[in-house]
C-alpha positions as CSV (number, residue, x, y, z in Angstrom):
1,M,4.4,18.3,-22.7
2,P,8.1,16.9,-21.9
3,A,9.1,14.0,-23.6
4,K,10.2,12.5,-20.3
5,Y,6.7,12.3,-19.3
6,D,5.6,10.1,-22.1
7,H,5.3,7.1,-20.1
8,I,2.9,8.8,-17.6
9,D,-0.9,8.6,-18.0
10,F,-2.0,12.1,-17.4
11,T,-5.8,10.8,-17.8
12,P,-7.8,11.1,-14.6
13,P,-9.6,7.9,-13.9
14,K,-13.0,7.5,-13.4
15,G,-12.9,7.5,-9.6
16,V,-11.5,11.0,-10.1
17,R,-14.0,12.2,-12.5
18,E,-16.8,10.6,-10.9
19,A,-15.7,12.5,-7.3
20,A,-15.3,15.7,-9.1
21,E,-19.0,15.6,-10.8
22,R,-20.2,14.8,-7.1
23,G,-18.7,17.5,-6.0
24,L,-20.1,19.6,-8.6
25,R,-23.8,18.4,-8.0
26,M,-23.1,19.0,-4.2
27,R,-22.2,22.4,-4.5
28,E,-24.9,23.4,-6.9
29,A,-27.7,21.9,-4.5
30,A,-25.4,23.7,-1.3
31,P,-26.8,27.2,0.1
32,K,-24.1,29.9,-1.1
33,S,-23.1,29.6,2.7
34,K,-22.3,26.3,2.8
35,R,-20.6,26.1,-1.1
36,G,-17.2,24.7,-1.0
37,G,-14.4,25.7,-3.5
38,L,-14.2,28.8,-5.3
39,S,-15.9,29.8,-8.7
40,T,-13.6,31.2,-11.2
41,R,-14.2,34.5,-10.8
42,E,-13.8,34.2,-7.1
43,A,-10.2,32.4,-7.6
44,G,-9.2,34.9,-9.9
45,R,-9.6,37.7,-7.3
46,Q,-7.4,35.3,-5.0
47,G,-5.2,34.8,-7.6
48,I,-5.5,31.0,-6.8
49,G,-7.0,28.1,-8.6
50,S,-10.8,27.3,-8.7
51,G,-12.4,24.4,-7.9
52,V,-15.3,24.6,-10.0
53,A,-12.9,25.0,-13.1
54,R,-11.0,22.3,-11.5
55,A,-13.9,19.5,-11.4
56,S,-15.3,21.0,-14.7
57,Q,-11.9,19.6,-16.5
58,L,-11.4,16.5,-14.5
59,K,-15.5,15.1,-14.8
60,Q,-14.2,15.7,-18.8
61,G,-11.7,13.6,-18.6
62,G,-9.0,14.8,-20.5
63,N,-5.2,14.7,-20.1
64,V,-4.3,17.4,-17.2
65,S,-1.2,18.9,-17.4
66,P,1.9,18.4,-15.2
67,R,1.5,21.8,-13.7
68,V,-2.2,21.0,-12.7
69,V,-1.3,17.7,-11.1
70,R,1.3,19.6,-8.8
71,Q,-1.3,22.1,-8.3
72,M,-3.5,19.4,-7.2
73,S,-1.1,17.2,-5.0
74,A,-0.5,20.6,-2.7
75,F,-4.3,21.3,-2.7
76,F,-4.6,17.9,-1.0
77,A,-1.8,18.5,1.2
78,R,-2.9,21.5,2.4
79,H,-6.5,20.8,2.8
80,E,-7.0,17.3,4.1
81,K,-7.8,19.1,7.6
82,N,-10.9,20.8,6.6
83,K,-12.5,17.9,4.1
84,S,-14.6,17.0,7.1
85,T,-16.5,20.1,7.1
86,D,-19.8,20.8,4.6
87,K,-17.7,23.3,2.5
88,G,-14.4,21.5,2.5
89,R,-16.0,18.2,1.9
90,I,-17.3,19.6,-1.1
91,A,-14.0,21.3,-2.1
92,W,-12.2,18.3,-1.7
93,L,-14.7,16.5,-4.3
94,L,-14.3,19.1,-6.4
95,W,-10.3,18.4,-7.0
96,G,-11.0,15.2,-7.2
97,G,-12.0,13.7,-4.0
98,D,-9.7,10.9,-2.3
99,A,-9.2,9.4,-5.4
100,G,-8.1,12.5,-7.2
101,R,-5.0,12.4,-3.8
102,S,-3.7,9.4,-4.3
103,W,-4.0,9.9,-8.2
104,A,-2.1,13.1,-8.4
105,N,0.5,11.9,-5.7
106,K,1.1,8.9,-7.6
107,I,1.7,10.9,-11.1
108,V,4.0,13.8,-9.2
109,R,6.5,10.5,-8.1
110,Q,6.8,9.6,-11.7
111,M,7.0,13.3,-12.5
112,D,9.5,13.1,-9.9
113,A,11.4,10.2,-10.8
114,A,11.7,11.3,-14.5
115,D,12.9,14.4,-13.9
116,E,15.6,12.8,-11.8
117,R,16.5,10.6,-14.7
118,G,16.6,13.7,-16.7
């Protein structure tokens, strides 16, 4: 991680961890046709990030890389319109839900500010 980001806390907050865990439980309980979020295999075939992998990482609570935080912010920007559908809600939660969106956007703003300072 770049030294210019040393002042930024890349640890997902409790609300993000809980949303990811709730998304994993909902996905497991949903019929296959209603599951949101791609498995690692499905995502790999499409060349994109896996919601299941992201949720597993977030629920553990360890540091998330700057690249992943930017991916999270981009995911939320693209998929907000889908979060009210069954699959969309599950996928949204897998990436940390509303708490994840707020946290990722905050961290991206902090990184952008650090990048501007050099």
